[in-house]
C-alpha positions in Angstrom: 27.3 7.1 59.5 26.5 9.9 58.0 29.8 11.7 56.6 31.0 14.7 57.9 29.4 17.0 55.2 26.4 15.3 56.1 26.7 16.1 59.2 26.8 19.5 59.2 24.0 20.1 57.0 26.0 20.9 54.2 25.3 19.3 50.2 28.4 19.4 48.3 28.3 20.7 44.7 29.9 19.7 41.5 33.0 21.5 40.2 32.6 22.0 36.3 34.1 23.9 34.1 37.7 22.9 34.8 38.0 25.9 37.7 37.4 26.3 41.2 34.5 28.9 42.1 33.4 29.9 45.5 30.0 29.0 44.0 31.5 25.3 43.5 32.5 24.3 47.3 29.5 23.8 49.9 27.7 26.0 51.4 29.2 28.0 54.4 32.8 27.7 52.6 35.4 30.0 50.9 38.1 30.2 49.1 41.3 30.4 51.1 42.6 34.0 51.4 39.1 35.2 49.7 38.3 38.7 51.8 34.6 40.0 51.1 35.1 43.3 49.6 39.0 43.3 49.2 40.2 45.6 46.9 41.5 44.2 43.1 45.5 44.8 42.4 44.5 47.0 39.3 42.3 49.4 41.8 45.5 49.1 44.5 47.9 50.4 41.7 45.6 53.2 40.5 45.1 54.0 43.8 48.7 54.2 44.5 49.3 55.6 41.7 46.9 59.1 42.5 48.8 59.3 45.7 52.5 59.5 44.0 53.4 62.8 43.5 56.2 61.8 41.3 53.7 60.0 38.7 51.4 63.3 38.8 54.3 65.5 37.8 55.4 63.0 34.8 51.7 62.4 33.7 51.3 66.0 33.8 54.3 67.0 31.6 53.9 64.3 29.1 49.6 65.2 28.8 51.0 68.7 28.3 53.4 67.3 25.8 51.0 65.7 24.1 48.7 68.1 23.9 51.3 70.3 22.4 52.0 68.1 19.6 48.8 67.2 19.1 48.0 71.2 18.2 51.2 72.0 17.2 49.6 74.2 13.9 47.5 75.8 16.2 50.3 76.6 18.9 53.0 77.7 16.8 52.6 81.5 15.9 54.2 81.0 12.6 55.5 78.2 9.8 58.9 76.1 11.6 60.2 76.0 7.7 60.0 79.3 6.4 63.0 81.5 6.7 63.1 85.1 6.6 66.4 87.0 6.2 65.4 90.0 7.3 65.0 88.7 11.2 67.8 86.3 11.6 69.1 86.1 15.2 66.6 87.9 17.2 66.2 87.6 20.2 63.5 86.7 22.8 60.8 89.2 22.1 56.9 89.7 21.9 56.7 88.7 18.1 59.7 85.8 18.5 59.3 84.7 22.0 62.6 82.4 21.5 64.0 84.3 19.4 65.0 83.6 15.8 67.8 81.0 14.2 70.3 82.0 11.5 68.0 81.8 8.4 65.4 83.8 10.6 62.9 80.9 11.7 61.0 81.7 14.5 62.7 78.8 17.5 59.0 78.8 19.4 57.3 77.5 16.2 60.4 75.1 15.4 60.4 73.6 19.2 56.0 73.2 19.1 56.7 71.3 15.9 59.5 69.0 16.9 57.4 68.0 19.9 55.6 65.9 17.4 58.7 64.2 15.8 60.1 63.2 19.1 56.9 62.2 20.4 56.4 60.1 17.0 60.0 58.6 17.1 59.7 57.5 21.0 56.4 55.9 20.9 57.0 54.6 17.3 60.0 52.7 18.1 59.2 51.3 21.5 55.7 50.0 20.3 57.5 48.6 17.2 60.0 46.9 19.6 57.3 45.9 21.4 55.4 44.1 18.3 59.0 42.0 17.7 60.4 41.4 21.4 57.8 40.3 23.2 56.3 37.7 21.3 60.0 36.6 20.8 60.9 36.9 24.4 57.1 34.7 24.8 58.3 31.7 22.7 62.1 31.5 24.1 61.2 31.4 27.7 58.0 29.3 27.2 59.4 26.6 24.9 63.0 26.6 26.0 65.7 24.7 24.7 66.8 25.3 20.7 64.5 27.9 20.3 65.7 29.9 23.3 69.5 29.3 22.6 68.8 30.6 19.0 66.4 33.7 20.1 68.4 34.5 23.0 72.1 33.9 21.0 70.4 36.6 18.3 69.3 39.0 20.9 73.5 38.9 22.8 74.4 39.6 19.4 72.5 42.6 19.1 73.1 43.7 22.7 76.9 43.2 22.2 77.0 46.8 20.0 76.4 49.9 22.3 73.0 51.6 21.9 74.1 54.5 19.9 76.8 52.9 18.3 74.5 50.0 16.7 71.9 53.1 16.0 74.5 55.2 14.1 75.5 52.0 12.2 71.9 51.4 11.1 71.7 54.8 9.8 74.4 55.2 7.8 72.7 51.9 6.4 69.2 53.5 5.6 70.9 56.3 4.5 69.0 59.6 6.7 66.3 61.2 4.4 63.7 64.6 5.4 60.0 64.1 5.7 58.2 60.9 6.6 60.7 58.5 4.8 63.3 60.1 7.4 61.1 59.3 10.4 60.3 55.8 9.9 64.1 55.3 9.3 65.0 56.9 12.9 61.5 54.8 14.1 63.0 51.5 12.9 66.9 52.3 13.7 66.0 52.7 17.7 63.3 50.2 17.1 66.3 47.3 16.4 68.3 48.7 18.8 65.8 48.3 21.4 64.1 44.7 20.6 66.6 42.8 22.7 65.6 44.6 25.6 61.9 43.4 25.6 62.4 40.0 24.7 64.9 39.3 27.5 62.8 41.0 30.5 59.9 38.9 28.8 61.9 35.8 28.8 62.8 36.5 32.3 59.0 37.0 33.3 57.6 34.3 31.2 60.6 31.4 33.3 58.9 32.2 36.2 55.3 32.2 35.3 55.6 28.9 33.5 56.2 26.9 36.7 53.0 28.0 38.5 50.3 25.5 39.3 48.0 27.4 37.4 49.9 27.1 34.1 50.2 23.5 35.0 46.7 22.8 35.5 46.2 24.4 31.9 48.5 22.2 30.4 46.5 19.2 32.2 43.7 20.0 30.6 45.0 20.2 27.5 44.8 23.9 26.5 46.8 25.0 23.7 50.0 26.9 23.9 48.8 30.1 22.0 46.1 30.2 24.3 48.1 29.7 27.7 50.3 32.5 26.2 48.0 35.0 25.4 45.5 34.7 28.2 47.3 33.4 30.9 51.1 34.2 30.9 51.1 37.3 29.2 48.8 39.2 31.7 51.2 38.1 34.3 54.2 40.2 32.8 52.4 43.5 32.1 53.7 45.2 34.5 57.4 45.4 33.9 56.7 45.6 30.3 54.5 48.7 30.7 56.8 50.5 33.2 59.9 49.2 31.2 57.9 51.0 27.8 56.9 54.7 29.5 61.0 54.6 30.4 61.9 53.2 26.9 60.4 56.6 25.2 61.9 58.6 26.7 65.6 56.6 25.9 64.2 56.7 22.5 63.7 60.3 22.4 67.4 60.9 23.6 68.4 58.7 20.8 66.6 60.4 18.1 68.2 63.9 19.5 71.5 62.6 19.8 71.3 61.1 15.8 69.8 64.3 14.8 72.8 66.2 16.2 75.3 63.7 14.5 73.4 64.7 11.5 71.9 61.2 11.2 69.0 61.6 12.1 65.6 63.3 10.8 67.2 65.5 8.3 65.9 69.6 7.4 64.2 71.4 7.0 62.0 69.1 9.2 61.8 70.6 12.9 64.1 68.3 15.1 65.1 69.3 18.7 68.3 67.6 17.9 69.1 69.6 14.5 68.3 72.8 16.6 71.1 71.8 18.8 73.5 70.8 15.9 73.0 74.0 13.6 73.0 76.6 16.7 75.8 75.3 18.6 78.6 77.2 16.9 76.6 80.3 17.4 75.8 79.7 21.3 78.8 81.9 22.8 76.6 85.3 20.9 73.4 83.6 20.6 72.9 81.5 23.5 68.8 81.2 23.6 69.3 79.1 20.2 71.0 75.8 21.8 69.2 76.5 25.1 65.1 76.4 24.4 65.8 73.0 22.1 67.6 71.7 24.9 65.3 72.6 27.6 62.6 71.1 25.6 64.6 67.7 25.7 65.4 68.2 29.3 61.8 68.5 30.3 60.3 65.3 28.2 63.0 63.1 29.2 61.9 64.3 32.6 58.5 64.1 32.6 58.6 60.4 30.9 61.0 59.4 33.5 59.0 60.3 36.6 56.0 59.0 35.1 57.8 55.3 34.7 59.1 55.7 38.3 55.4 56.2 39.6 54.5 53.4 37.1 56.9 50.8 38.7 56.0 52.4 42.5 52.1 51.8 41.9 52.6 48.3 40.0 54.8 46.9 42.0 53.4 43.7 43.9 55.4 44.2 47.0 53.9 47.4 47.8 50.9 47.4 50.5 
């Protein structure tokens, strides 16, 4: 008596390569849940992102900020560091759209060039924290045991300090300086503060992903751990990493401005929004624009990254259809 497959006229095909594909199934069968013409998750996320007014507004602000930072030398009408004692405390006018400070420096030029410092510190510190925090979180979550305990207790030790207090302590140790070296010191201090955030985030994602059936199948097939982590686990942790990174840039910009305001961040004559707030706060009653415009620059920048991050979070949320 013929079996069920022969009676239906379907000839089974051999499954090869350690994976199940539609071409490996008998004719007329398809994988469960596979719908012809269904939209890929990435396409769904992009479609939701395009429909999000919040994300589009945030993306526009971020794009404008990046453009200003890239073309700062072209957009700035004057040098941000050259002083002119004959034009101190100039009110906003056609020659000086945002006025001048106590040294006669054009505030518009300083704000334009200050965007470079804010972006450089914000993006670089987050990337450095990702470079260190993501591997630590993946290793701790995947292997567990003593490795997990050691890594997480170290992260808990760093998190025991408030973010601003730890950043201040690190900058006191590093000694603030001007120029590129000073910017690198601020970047390193903020990155160290943010490493535990990404380590704990990734560890939590790995703990849930590593118990999935396809990870067990990879182990059964003898796939090496580094390949499993890089090829199968990390892609499933990208959504929360991307969202946290976008929002983290905004936080890093605020921390940099705070450190500069306290005199522990980027040092003069390097243009910095936080330092301009600190230097001009004593003249705020007679010349309020000196502190108003740097503060608005920080506000708009942080708002743009937060709006874009919120839009990304909504677009990448798998629970939203």
